[in-house]
C-alpha positions, 0 to 999 in steps of 0.5 A: 506865515499863518495865511490861509490861501489855497490853490486847487488841482482839478483832477478831471481837467488836469489844471491848477486853479489859483485863489483868484479863479472860479470853477463851477460852483466853487469860488476859490477867492472865498473866505478860508473857512468856506474853503475848509468846509468844502474840503471837509464836506468832500463836496467836490471830490475832483479837487485837491486843495493846497495851502500856501506855506508863507515861504518863498523859494529863491526865485521869489515864488510862493511855496504851496503844500505839495510843491517840490524842488525835485528832492523834497515834497512840501507837506504839513503834519507830524514829522520826526526831528532827528539827531543829525549824527545818528538819525535817531528820532528825538521828538515828533513835531507838527508843522510844515516840512520837507519830505524827501522823495527818497528817504534813507537814514544811512545817507541822512535823507530824512524829513526837514522842517520847512524854514528859510534856512533849508529853502535857501540851502537846497538851492533849487526852486520849488517849481514842481508839484506832485499833481503836475509832476506825478513822476515825483511819486514814482520809485523809479527815481531812487538813484537821484540822491543829492547831498545836503 
């Protein structure tokens, strides 16, 4: 699950580029180190890079950073591990996780580790992403809670 492959959202053209496509002077089939250097240099500010997670959803579709099932958004970074009974933070860990679109300690809507258990339990395919579906980041969806 340590595969370094990316897809890219082109902000200007509003389309997704996958690792076999080229755009301008950047070839996204290039070596992962070259992609990371492009990200760090800010050479192309109109592109948003998303790394593959190594997981597939129930439809056998690869899950990338910023994908969503409508309830959660896939992210990578530090996130809290909580006690399932109290919601109290036990520890902070680093890795892939599912960030709930609508967080709520009371309804146990908090961050979950990205793993096969949660990918299969949630039951929805990760067929959306925050760039092609910006409404996922809109607060107007606050009432759409789904119980786990």
